[in-house]
PDB file of N, H, CA, C and O in Angstrom:
ATOM      1  N   MET A   1      11.996 -18.646  11.711  1.00  0.00           N
ATOM      2  CA  MET A   1      11.262 -17.355  11.746  1.00  0.00           C
ATOM      3  C   MET A   1      11.604 -16.573  10.920  1.00  0.00           C
ATOM      4  O   MET A   1      12.765 -16.814  10.592  1.00  0.00           O
ATOM      5  N   SER A   2      10.984 -15.328  10.141  1.00  0.00           N
ATOM      6  H   SER A   2      10.041 -15.132  10.408  1.00  0.00           H
ATOM      7  CA  SER A   2      11.496 -14.385   9.441  1.00  0.00           C
ATOM      8  C   SER A   2      11.602 -13.356  10.434  1.00  0.00           C
ATOM      9  O   SER A   2      11.253 -13.508  11.604  1.00  0.00           O
ATOM     10  N   SER A   3      12.051 -12.389   9.989  1.00  0.00           N
ATOM     11  H   SER A   3      12.334 -12.266   9.038  1.00  0.00           H
ATOM     12  CA  SER A   3      12.326 -11.157  11.094  1.00  0.00           C
ATOM     13  C   SER A   3      11.049  -9.845  10.551  1.00  0.00           C
ATOM     14  O   SER A   3      10.563  -8.955  11.249  1.00  0.00           O
ATOM     15  N   ALA A   4      10.785 -10.153   9.091  1.00  0.00           N
ATOM     16  H   ALA A   4      11.180 -10.876   8.524  1.00  0.00           H
ATOM     17  CA  ALA A   4      10.064  -9.019   8.231  1.00  0.00           C
ATOM     18  C   ALA A   4       8.976  -9.261   8.669  1.00  0.00           C
ATOM     19  O   ALA A   4       8.596 -10.408   8.903  1.00  0.00           O
ATOM     20  N   PRO A   5       8.180  -8.068   8.885  1.00  0.00           N
ATOM     21  CA  PRO A   5       7.022  -8.242   9.486  1.00  0.00           C
ATOM     22  C   PRO A   5       5.717  -8.786   8.355  1.00  0.00           C
ATOM     23  O   PRO A   5       6.078  -8.655   7.185  1.00  0.00           O
ATOM     24  N   GLU A   6       4.813  -9.151   8.456  1.00  0.00           N
ATOM     25  H   GLU A   6       4.520  -9.258   9.406  1.00  0.00           H
ATOM     26  CA  GLU A   6       4.129  -9.640   7.581  1.00  0.00           C
ATOM     27  C   GLU A   6       2.693  -8.927   7.317  1.00  0.00           C
ATOM     28  O   GLU A   6       1.834  -9.313   6.524  1.00  0.00           O
ATOM     29  N   ALA A   7       2.633  -7.667   8.267  1.00  0.00           N
ATOM     30  H   ALA A   7       3.331  -7.354   8.910  1.00  0.00           H
ATOM     31  CA  ALA A   7       1.629  -6.230   7.835  1.00  0.00           C
ATOM     32  C   ALA A   7       2.796  -5.561   8.676  1.00  0.00           C
ATOM     33  O   ALA A   7       3.696  -5.898   9.444  1.00  0.00           O
ATOM     34  N   LEU A   8       2.216  -4.314   8.038  1.00  0.00           N
ATOM     35  H   LEU A   8       1.485  -4.041   7.414  1.00  0.00           H
ATOM     36  CA  LEU A   8       2.490  -2.746   8.475  1.00  0.00           C
ATOM     37  C   LEU A   8       1.031  -2.083   8.709  1.00  0.00           C
ATOM     38  O   LEU A   8      -0.073  -2.566   8.456  1.00  0.00           O
ATOM     39  N   THR A   9       1.336  -0.946   9.218  1.00  0.00           N
ATOM     40  H   THR A   9       2.232  -0.554   9.424  1.00  0.00           H
ATOM     41  CA  THR A   9       0.314  -0.066   9.990  1.00  0.00           C
ATOM     42  C   THR A   9       0.338   0.651   8.348  1.00  0.00           C
ATOM     43  O   THR A   9       1.233   0.735   7.507  1.00  0.00           O
ATOM     44  N   LEU A  10      -0.998   1.070   8.369  1.00  0.00           N
ATOM     45  H   LEU A  10      -1.725   1.002   9.052  1.00  0.00           H
ATOM     46  CA  LEU A  10      -1.080   2.377   6.901  1.00  0.00           C
ATOM     47  C   LEU A  10       0.079   3.278   7.119  1.00  0.00           C
ATOM     48  O   LEU A  10       0.996   3.395   6.307  1.00  0.00           O
ATOM     49  N   ASP A  11       0.002   3.904   8.244  1.00  0.00           N
ATOM     50  H   ASP A  11      -0.743   3.809   8.905  1.00  0.00           H
ATOM     51  CA  ASP A  11       1.247   5.394   8.194  1.00  0.00           C
ATOM     52  C   ASP A  11       3.149   4.237   7.972  1.00  0.00           C
ATOM     53  O   ASP A  11       4.258   4.741   7.791  1.00  0.00           O
ATOM     54  N   GLU A  12       2.905   3.093   8.057  1.00  0.00           N
ATOM     55  H   GLU A  12       2.005   2.684   8.205  1.00  0.00           H
ATOM     56  CA  GLU A  12       4.220   2.537   8.094  1.00  0.00           C
ATOM     57  C   GLU A  12       4.640   2.340   6.201  1.00  0.00           C
ATOM     58  O   GLU A  12       5.711   2.426   5.600  1.00  0.00           O
ATOM     59  N   PHE A  13       3.060   2.020   5.686  1.00  0.00           N
ATOM     60  H   PHE A  13       2.190   1.950   6.174  1.00  0.00           H
ATOM     61  CA  PHE A  13       3.192   1.625   4.226  1.00  0.00           C
ATOM     62  C   PHE A  13       3.396   2.671   4.027  1.00  0.00           C
ATOM     63  O   PHE A  13       4.603   2.881   4.146  1.00  0.00           O
ATOM     64  N   CYS A  14       2.675   3.811   3.683  1.00  0.00           N
ATOM     65  H   CYS A  14       1.695   3.640   3.587  1.00  0.00           H
ATOM     66  CA  CYS A  14       2.890   4.782   3.201  1.00  0.00           C
ATOM     67  C   CYS A  14       3.923   5.430   3.136  1.00  0.00           C
ATOM     68  O   CYS A  14       4.243   6.263   2.287  1.00  0.00           O
ATOM     69  N   LYS A  15       4.588   5.006   4.198  1.00  0.00           N
ATOM     70  H   LYS A  15       4.328   4.329   4.887  1.00  0.00           H
ATOM     71  CA  LYS A  15       6.421   6.214   4.239  1.00  0.00           C
ATOM     72  C   LYS A  15       7.196   5.014   3.463  1.00  0.00           C
ATOM     73  O   LYS A  15       8.204   5.190   2.778  1.00  0.00           O
ATOM     74  N   ARG A  16       6.643   3.933   3.655  1.00  0.00           N
ATOM     75  H   ARG A  16       5.824   3.790   4.211  1.00  0.00           H
ATOM     76  CA  ARG A  16       7.655   2.781   2.603  1.00  0.00           C
ATOM     77  C   ARG A  16       7.429   3.141   1.542  1.00  0.00           C
ATOM     78  O   ARG A  16       8.480   3.110   0.901  1.00  0.00           O
ATOM     79  N   VAL A  17       6.468   3.549   0.846  1.00  0.00           N
ATOM     80  H   VAL A  17       5.614   3.574   1.367  1.00  0.00           H
ATOM     81  CA  VAL A  17       6.095   3.422  -0.537  1.00  0.00           C
ATOM     82  C   VAL A  17       5.615   5.094  -1.155  1.00  0.00           C
ATOM     83  O   VAL A  17       5.021   5.415  -2.184  1.00  0.00           O
ATOM     84  N   LYS A  18       6.254   6.037   0.144  1.00  0.00           N
ATOM     85  H   LYS A  18       6.737   5.776   0.980  1.00  0.00           H
ATOM     86  CA  LYS A  18       6.328   7.702  -0.241  1.00  0.00           C
ATOM     87  C   LYS A  18       4.931   7.712  -1.163  1.00  0.00           C
ATOM     88  O   LYS A  18       4.851   7.800  -2.388  1.00  0.00           O
ATOM     89  N   MET A  19       3.709   7.577  -0.042  1.00  0.00           N
ATOM     90  H   MET A  19       3.774   7.505   0.953  1.00  0.00           H
ATOM     91  CA  MET A  19       2.643   8.273  -0.260  1.00  0.00           C
ATOM     92  C   MET A  19       1.621   8.871   0.442  1.00  0.00           C
ATOM     93  O   MET A  19       1.373   8.327   1.518  1.00  0.00           O
ATOM     94  N   GLY A  20       0.992   9.778   0.166  1.00  0.00           N
ATOM     95  H   GLY A  20       1.194  10.219  -0.708  1.00  0.00           H
ATOM     96  CA  GLY A  20       0.285   9.922   1.598  1.00  0.00           C
ATOM     97  C   GLY A  20      -0.577   9.688   1.719  1.00  0.00           C
ATOM     98  O   GLY A  20      -1.291   9.381   0.765  1.00  0.00           O
ATOM     99  N   ARG A  21      -1.130   9.704   3.348  1.00  0.00           N
ATOM    100  H   ARG A  21      -0.550   9.953   4.123  1.00  0.00           H
ATOM    101  CA  ARG A  21      -1.988   9.184   3.843  1.00  0.00           C
ATOM    102  C   ARG A  21      -3.648   9.225   2.874  1.00  0.00           C
ATOM    103  O   ARG A  21      -4.441   8.287   2.786  1.00  0.00           O
ATOM    104  N   THR A  22      -3.773  10.478   2.311  1.00  0.00           N
ATOM    105  H   THR A  22      -3.129  11.239   2.383  1.00  0.00           H
ATOM    106  CA  THR A  22      -4.706  11.049   1.740  1.00  0.00           C
ATOM    107  C   THR A  22      -5.236  10.399   0.351  1.00  0.00           C
ATOM    108  O   THR A  22      -6.421  10.158   0.119  1.00  0.00           O
ATOM    109  N   LYS A  23      -4.221  10.171  -0.475  1.00  0.00           N
ATOM    110  H   LYS A  23      -3.259  10.367  -0.286  1.00  0.00           H
ATOM    111  CA  LYS A  23      -3.765   9.137  -1.241  1.00  0.00           C
ATOM    112  C   LYS A  23      -4.382   8.211  -1.289  1.00  0.00           C
ATOM    113  O   LYS A  23      -5.421   7.907  -1.874  1.00  0.00           O
ATOM    114  N   ALA A  24      -3.240   7.367  -0.174  1.00  0.00           N
ATOM    115  H   ALA A  24      -2.395   7.614   0.302  1.00  0.00           H
ATOM    116  CA  ALA A  24      -3.891   6.049   0.983  1.00  0.00           C
ATOM    117  C   ALA A  24      -5.534   5.636   0.592  1.00  0.00           C
ATOM    118  O   ALA A  24      -6.056   4.877  -0.225  1.00  0.00           O
ATOM    119  N   TYR A  25      -6.023   6.565   1.636  1.00  0.00           N
ATOM    120  H   TYR A  25      -5.599   7.181   2.300  1.00  0.00           H
ATOM    121  CA  TYR A  25      -7.366   6.344   1.450  1.00  0.00           C
ATOM    122  C   TYR A  25      -8.218   6.911   0.389  1.00  0.00           C
ATOM    123  O   TYR A  25      -9.420   6.675   0.507  1.00  0.00           O
ATOM    124  N   GLU A  26      -7.790   7.697  -0.750  1.00  0.00           N
ATOM    125  H   GLU A  26      -6.813   7.888  -0.845  1.00  0.00           H
ATOM    126  CA  GLU A  26      -8.317   7.649  -2.210  1.00  0.00           C
ATOM    127  C   GLU A  26      -8.128   6.311  -2.308  1.00  0.00           C
ATOM    128  O   GLU A  26      -9.085   5.580  -2.054  1.00  0.00           O
ATOM    129  N   GLU A  27      -6.888   5.752  -2.686  1.00  0.00           N
ATOM    130  H   GLU A  27      -6.111   6.346  -2.892  1.00  0.00           H
ATOM    131  CA  GLU A  27      -6.838   4.192  -2.979  1.00  0.00           C
ATOM    132  C   GLU A  27      -8.229   2.972  -2.217  1.00  0.00           C
ATOM    133  O   GLU A  27      -9.107   2.225  -2.650  1.00  0.00           O
ATOM    134  N   VAL A  28      -7.732   3.369  -1.009  1.00  0.00           N
ATOM    135  H   VAL A  28      -7.019   3.976  -0.658  1.00  0.00           H
ATOM    136  CA  VAL A  28      -8.795   2.806  -0.360  1.00  0.00           C
ATOM    137  C   VAL A  28     -10.163   2.676  -0.728  1.00  0.00           C
ATOM    138  O   VAL A  28     -10.745   1.598  -0.846  1.00  0.00           O
ATOM    139  N   ARG A  29     -10.716   3.928  -0.927  1.00  0.00           N
ATOM    140  H   ARG A  29     -10.243   4.803  -0.832  1.00  0.00           H
ATOM    141  CA  ARG A  29     -12.113   4.293  -0.862  1.00  0.00           C
ATOM    142  C   ARG A  29     -12.356   3.822  -2.901  1.00  0.00           C
ATOM    143  O   ARG A  29     -13.389   3.810  -3.570  1.00  0.00           O
ATOM    144  N   ALA A  30     -11.288   3.588  -3.194  1.00  0.00           N
ATOM    145  H   ALA A  30     -10.449   3.598  -2.651  1.00  0.00           H
ATOM    146  CA  ALA A  30     -11.610   3.041  -4.919  1.00  0.00           C
ATOM    147  C   ALA A  30     -11.789   1.393  -5.434  1.00  0.00           C
ATOM    148  O   ALA A  30     -12.197   0.825  -6.447  1.00  0.00           O
ATOM    149  N   GLY A  31     -11.070   0.883  -3.718  1.00  0.00           N
ATOM    150  H   GLY A  31     -10.740   1.344  -2.895  1.00  0.00           H
ATOM    151  CA  GLY A  31     -11.169  -0.083  -4.351  1.00  0.00           C
ATOM    152  C   GLY A  31      -9.523  -1.060  -4.321  1.00  0.00           C
ATOM    153  O   GLY A  31      -9.287  -2.212  -3.955  1.00  0.00           O
ATOM    154  N   ARG A  32      -8.728  -0.093  -4.819  1.00  0.00           N
ATOM    155  H   ARG A  32      -8.919   0.843  -5.116  1.00  0.00           H
ATOM    156  CA  ARG A  32      -7.490  -0.732  -5.144  1.00  0.00           C
ATOM    157  C   ARG A  32      -6.426  -0.868  -4.059  1.00  0.00           C
ATOM    158  O   ARG A  32      -5.323  -1.188  -4.502  1.00  0.00           O
ATOM    159  N   LEU A  33      -6.504  -0.699  -2.740  1.00  0.00           N
ATOM    160  H   LEU A  33      -7.400  -0.440  -2.380  1.00  0.00           H
ATOM    161  CA  LEU A  33      -5.647  -1.000  -1.749  1.00  0.00           C
ATOM    162  C   LEU A  33      -6.829  -1.499  -1.047  1.00  0.00           C
ATOM    163  O   LEU A  33      -7.959  -1.045  -0.868  1.00  0.00           O
ATOM    164  N   VAL A  34      -6.093  -2.798  -0.631  1.00  0.00           N
ATOM    165  H   VAL A  34      -5.175  -3.166  -0.777  1.00  0.00           H
ATOM    166  CA  VAL A  34      -6.727  -3.453   0.768  1.00  0.00           C
ATOM    167  C   VAL A  34      -6.152  -3.121   2.085  1.00  0.00           C
ATOM    168  O   VAL A  34      -4.976  -3.299   2.403  1.00  0.00           O
ATOM    169  N   VAL A  35      -7.321  -2.496   3.013  1.00  0.00           N
ATOM    170  H   VAL A  35      -8.276  -2.352   2.755  1.00  0.00           H
ATOM    171  CA  VAL A  35      -6.498  -2.007   4.435  1.00  0.00           C
ATOM    172  C   VAL A  35      -7.579  -2.930   5.336  1.00  0.00           C
ATOM    173  O   VAL A  35      -8.794  -2.994   5.148  1.00  0.00           O
ATOM    174  N   ARG A  36      -6.711  -3.700   6.479  1.00  0.00           N
ATOM    175  H   ARG A  36      -5.724  -3.648   6.632  1.00  0.00           H
ATOM    176  CA  ARG A  36      -7.808  -4.009   7.605  1.00  0.00           C
ATOM    177  C   ARG A  36      -7.492  -3.493   8.597  1.00  0.00           C
ATOM    178  O   ARG A  36      -6.418  -2.937   8.822  1.00  0.00           O
ATOM    179  N   LYS A  37      -8.812  -3.677   9.629  1.00  0.00           N
ATOM    180  H   LYS A  37      -9.685  -4.129   9.446  1.00  0.00           H
ATOM    181  CA  LYS A  37      -8.333  -3.130  10.544  1.00  0.00           C
ATOM    182  C   LYS A  37      -8.132  -4.357  11.817  1.00  0.00           C
ATOM    183  O   LYS A  37      -8.698  -5.434  12.006  1.00  0.00           O
ATOM    184  N   ASN A  38      -7.105  -3.659  12.524  1.00  0.00           N
ATOM    185  H   ASN A  38      -6.645  -2.784  12.371  1.00  0.00           H
ATOM    186  CA  ASN A  38      -6.803  -4.486  13.781  1.00  0.00           C
ATOM    187  C   ASN A  38      -7.188  -3.727  15.227  1.00  0.00           C
ATOM    188  O   ASN A  38      -6.232  -3.254  15.843  1.00  0.00           O
ATOM    189  N   GLY A  39      -8.725  -3.556  15.895  1.00  0.00           N
ATOM    190  H   GLY A  39      -9.501  -3.940  15.395  1.00  0.00           H
ATOM    191  CA  GLY A  39      -8.654  -2.664  16.678  1.00  0.00           C
ATOM    192  C   GLY A  39      -8.848  -1.460  16.423  1.00  0.00           C
ATOM    193  O   GLY A  39      -9.914  -1.202  15.865  1.00  0.00           O
ATOM    194  N   LYS A  40      -8.100  -0.551  16.670  1.00  0.00           N
ATOM    195  H   LYS A  40      -7.233  -0.761  17.124  1.00  0.00           H
ATOM    196  CA  LYS A  40      -8.141   0.785  15.840  1.00  0.00           C
ATOM    197  C   LYS A  40      -7.101   1.039  15.233  1.00  0.00           C
ATOM    198  O   LYS A  40      -6.798   2.231  15.289  1.00  0.00           O
ATOM    199  N   LYS A  41      -6.405   0.388  14.656  1.00  0.00           N
ATOM    200  H   LYS A  41      -6.650  -0.580  14.610  1.00  0.00           H
ATOM    201  CA  LYS A  41      -4.993   0.282  13.637  1.00  0.00           C
ATOM    202  C   LYS A  41      -5.763  -0.264  12.691  1.00  0.00           C
ATOM    203  O   LYS A  41      -6.715  -1.013  12.913  1.00  0.00           O
ATOM    204  N   SER A  42      -5.264   0.196  11.315  1.00  0.00           N
ATOM    205  H   SER A  42      -4.491   0.804  11.134  1.00  0.00           H
ATOM    206  CA  SER A  42      -5.613   0.200  10.076  1.00  0.00           C
ATOM    207  C   SER A  42      -3.924  -0.497   9.681  1.00  0.00           C
ATOM    208  O   SER A  42      -2.819  -0.049   9.988  1.00  0.00           O
ATOM    209  N   ILE A  43      -4.308  -1.791   8.861  1.00  0.00           N
ATOM    210  H   ILE A  43      -5.205  -2.154   8.611  1.00  0.00           H
ATOM    211  CA  ILE A  43      -2.549  -2.038   8.707  1.00  0.00           C
ATOM    212  C   ILE A  43      -3.571  -2.538   7.190  1.00  0.00           C
ATOM    213  O   ILE A  43      -4.747  -2.578   6.828  1.00  0.00           O
ATOM    214  N   VAL A  44      -2.102  -2.872   6.654  1.00  0.00           N
ATOM    215  H   VAL A  44      -1.147  -2.840   6.948  1.00  0.00           H
ATOM    216  CA  VAL A  44      -2.107  -3.185   5.098  1.00  0.00           C
ATOM    217  C   VAL A  44      -0.903  -4.860   5.351  1.00  0.00           C
ATOM    218  O   VAL A  44       0.312  -4.772   5.524  1.00  0.00           O
ATOM    219  N   THR A  45      -1.390  -5.694   5.317  1.00  0.00           N
ATOM    220  H   THR A  45      -2.377  -5.765   5.176  1.00  0.00           H
ATOM    221  CA  THR A  45      -0.513  -7.138   4.861  1.00  0.00           C
ATOM    222  C   THR A  45       0.378  -7.064   3.678  1.00  0.00           C
ATOM    223  O   THR A  45       0.006  -6.535   2.631  1.00  0.00           O
ATOM    224  N   VAL A  46       1.363  -7.506   3.812  1.00  0.00           N
ATOM    225  H   VAL A  46       1.665  -7.936   4.663  1.00  0.00           H
ATOM    226  CA  VAL A  46       2.719  -7.971   2.993  1.00  0.00           C
ATOM    227  C   VAL A  46       2.130  -7.456   1.658  1.00  0.00           C
ATOM    228  O   VAL A  46       2.228  -6.416   1.007  1.00  0.00           O
ATOM    229  N   GLY A  47       1.354  -8.856   1.507  1.00  0.00           N
ATOM    230  H   GLY A  47       1.275  -9.701   2.036  1.00  0.00           H
ATOM    231  CA  GLY A  47       0.916  -9.600   0.430  1.00  0.00           C
ATOM    232  C   GLY A  47      -0.104  -8.505  -0.290  1.00  0.00           C
ATOM    233  O   GLY A  47      -0.051  -8.389  -1.515  1.00  0.00           O
ATOM    234  N   ASP A  48      -0.973  -7.757   0.435  1.00  0.00           N
ATOM    235  H   ASP A  48      -1.016  -7.852   1.429  1.00  0.00           H
ATOM    236  CA  ASP A  48      -2.301  -7.026   0.201  1.00  0.00           C
ATOM    237  C   ASP A  48      -1.430  -5.472  -0.675  1.00  0.00           C
ATOM    238  O   ASP A  48      -1.743  -4.800  -1.658  1.00  0.00           O
ATOM    239  N   GLY A  49       0.141  -5.405   0.630  1.00  0.00           N
ATOM    240  H   GLY A  49       0.396  -5.951   1.428  1.00  0.00           H
ATOM    241  CA  GLY A  49       0.712  -3.898  -0.105  1.00  0.00           C
ATOM    242  C   GLY A  49       1.602  -4.344  -1.771  1.00  0.00           C
ATOM    243  O   GLY A  49       1.816  -3.557  -2.693  1.00  0.00           O
ATOM    244  N   GLN A  50       1.938  -5.681  -1.724  1.00  0.00           N
ATOM    245  H   GLN A  50       1.764  -6.321  -0.976  1.00  0.00           H
ATOM    246  CA  GLN A  50       2.881  -5.865  -2.977  1.00  0.00           C
ATOM    247  C   GLN A  50       1.611  -6.237  -4.094  1.00  0.00           C
ATOM    248  O   GLN A  50       1.768  -6.050  -5.300  1.00  0.00           O
ATOM    249  N   ARG A  51       0.340  -6.788  -3.517  1.00  0.00           N
ATOM    250  H   ARG A  51       0.212  -6.940  -2.537  1.00  0.00           H
ATOM    251  CA  ARG A  51      -0.200  -6.843  -5.161  1.00  0.00           C
ATOM    252  C   ARG A  51      -0.745  -5.153  -5.476  1.00  0.00           C
ATOM    253  O   ARG A  51      -0.927  -4.831  -6.651  1.00  0.00           O
ATOM    254  N   TYR A  52      -0.948  -4.280  -4.526  1.00  0.00           N
ATOM    255  H   TYR A  52      -0.800  -4.541  -3.572  1.00  0.00           H
ATOM    256  CA  TYR A  52      -1.392  -3.101  -5.054  1.00  0.00           C
ATOM    257  C   TYR A  52      -0.045  -2.881  -5.591  1.00  0.00           C
ATOM    258  O   TYR A  52      -0.029  -3.124  -6.798  1.00  0.00           O
ATOM    259  N   LEU A  53       0.918  -2.565  -5.197  1.00  0.00           N
ATOM    260  H   LEU A  53       0.905  -2.368  -4.217  1.00  0.00           H
ATOM    261  CA  LEU A  53       2.245  -1.599  -6.387  1.00  0.00           C
ATOM    262  C   LEU A  53       2.449  -2.890  -7.559  1.00  0.00           C
ATOM    263  O   LEU A  53       3.148  -2.417  -8.455  1.00  0.00           O
ATOM    264  N   GLU A  54       2.214  -3.855  -7.772  1.00  0.00           N
ATOM    265  H   GLU A  54       1.646  -4.240  -7.044  1.00  0.00           H
ATOM    266  CA  GLU A  54       2.323  -4.390  -8.792  1.00  0.00           C
ATOM    267  C   GLU A  54       1.312  -4.225 -10.145  1.00  0.00           C
ATOM    268  O   GLU A  54       1.608  -4.447 -11.319  1.00  0.00           O
ATOM    269  N   SER A  55      -0.416  -3.605  -9.401  1.00  0.00           N
ATOM    270  H   SER A  55      -0.656  -3.425  -8.447  1.00  0.00           H
ATOM    271  CA  SER A  55      -0.966  -3.279 -10.235  1.00  0.00           C
ATOM    272  C   SER A  55      -1.167  -1.983 -10.992  1.00  0.00           C
ATOM    273  O   SER A  55      -1.920  -1.671 -11.914  1.00  0.00           O
ATOM    274  N   LEU A  56       0.062  -1.114 -10.065  1.00  0.00           N
ATOM    275  H   LEU A  56       0.673  -1.368  -9.315  1.00  0.00           H
ATOM    276  CA  LEU A  56       0.198   0.563 -10.629  1.00  0.00           C
ATOM    277  C   LEU A  56       0.604  -0.012 -12.363  1.00  0.00           C
ATOM    278  O   LEU A  56       0.841  -1.130 -12.820  1.00  0.00           O
ATOM    279  N   PRO A  57       0.535   1.343 -12.969  1.00  0.00           N
ATOM    280  CA  PRO A  57       0.568   1.350 -13.920  1.00  0.00           C
ATOM    281  C   PRO A  57       2.146   1.259 -14.316  1.00  0.00           C
ATOM    282  O   PRO A  57       2.928   1.886 -13.601  1.00  0.00           O
ATOM    283  N   HIS A  58       2.552   0.663 -15.192  1.00  0.00           N
ATOM    284  H   HIS A  58       1.917   0.154 -15.773  1.00  0.00           H
ATOM    285  CA  HIS A  58       4.417   1.164 -16.306  1.00  0.00           C
ATOM    286  C   HIS A  58       4.272   2.511 -16.158  1.00  0.00           C
ATOM    287  O   HIS A  58       3.163   3.039 -16.075  1.00  0.00           O
ATOM    288  N   LEU A  59       5.363   3.146 -16.117  1.00  0.00           N
ATOM    289  H   LEU A  59       6.264   2.717 -16.185  1.00  0.00           H
ATOM    290  CA  LEU A  59       5.785   4.433 -16.899  1.00  0.00           C
ATOM    291  C   LEU A  59       6.299   3.951 -18.439  1.00  0.00           C
ATOM    292  O   LEU A  59       7.126   3.135 -18.846  1.00  0.00           O
ATOM    293  N   GLU A  60       5.484   4.775 -18.988  1.00  0.00           N
ATOM    294  H   GLU A  60       4.812   5.438 -18.657  1.00  0.00           H
ATOM    295  CA  GLU A  60       5.750   4.666 -20.498  1.00  0.00           C
ATOM    296  C   GLU A  60       6.202   6.062 -21.029  1.00  0.00           C
ATOM    297  O   GLU A  60       5.460   7.029 -21.200  1.00  0.00           O
ATOM    298  N   LEU A  61       7.259   6.018 -21.212  1.00  0.00           N
ATOM    299  H   LEU A  61       7.862   5.232 -21.073  1.00  0.00           H
ATOM    300  CA  LEU A  61       7.982   7.509 -22.017  1.00  0.00           C
ATOM    301  C   LEU A  61       7.597   7.259 -23.636  1.00  0.00           C
ATOM    302  O   LEU A  61       7.706   6.238 -24.315  1.00  0.00           O
ATOM    303  N   PRO A  62       7.173   8.412 -23.932  1.00  0.00           N
ATOM    304  CA  PRO A  62       7.534   8.431 -25.992  1.00  0.00           C
ATOM    305  C   PRO A  62       8.728   8.174 -26.222  1.00  0.00           C
ATOM    306  O   PRO A  62       9.673   8.293 -25.443  1.00  0.00           O
ATOM    307  N   PRO A  63       8.739   7.649 -27.777  1.00  0.00           N
ATOM    308  CA  PRO A  63       9.953   7.731 -28.148  1.00  0.00           C
ATOM    309  C   PRO A  63      10.628   9.187 -28.261  1.00  0.00           C
ATOM    310  O   PRO A  63       9.919  10.186 -28.376  1.00  0.00           O
ATOM    311  N   LYS A  64      11.732   9.244 -28.231  1.00  0.00           N
ATOM    312  H   LYS A  64      12.308   8.433 -28.138  1.00  0.00           H
ATOM    313  CA  LYS A  64      12.680  10.449 -28.629  1.00  0.00           C
ATOM    314  C   LYS A  64      12.989  10.613 -30.246  1.00  0.00           C
ATOM    315  O   LYS A  64      13.716  11.522 -30.647  1.00  0.00           O
TER     316      LYS A  64
END
């Protein structure tokens, strides 16, 4: 059995991806980040978090 968690609290997810809670809830309201409830806890599954991160646009720099 793996020691990696299958889900993170929203606070843990925000810390890992360097995102503030306000931005996270904006992403939830926009339907881009899936958050589930476990009692009072808001959690992000590893799969949902990975899909969110992969959906972010790539940085495109103009040529020099």
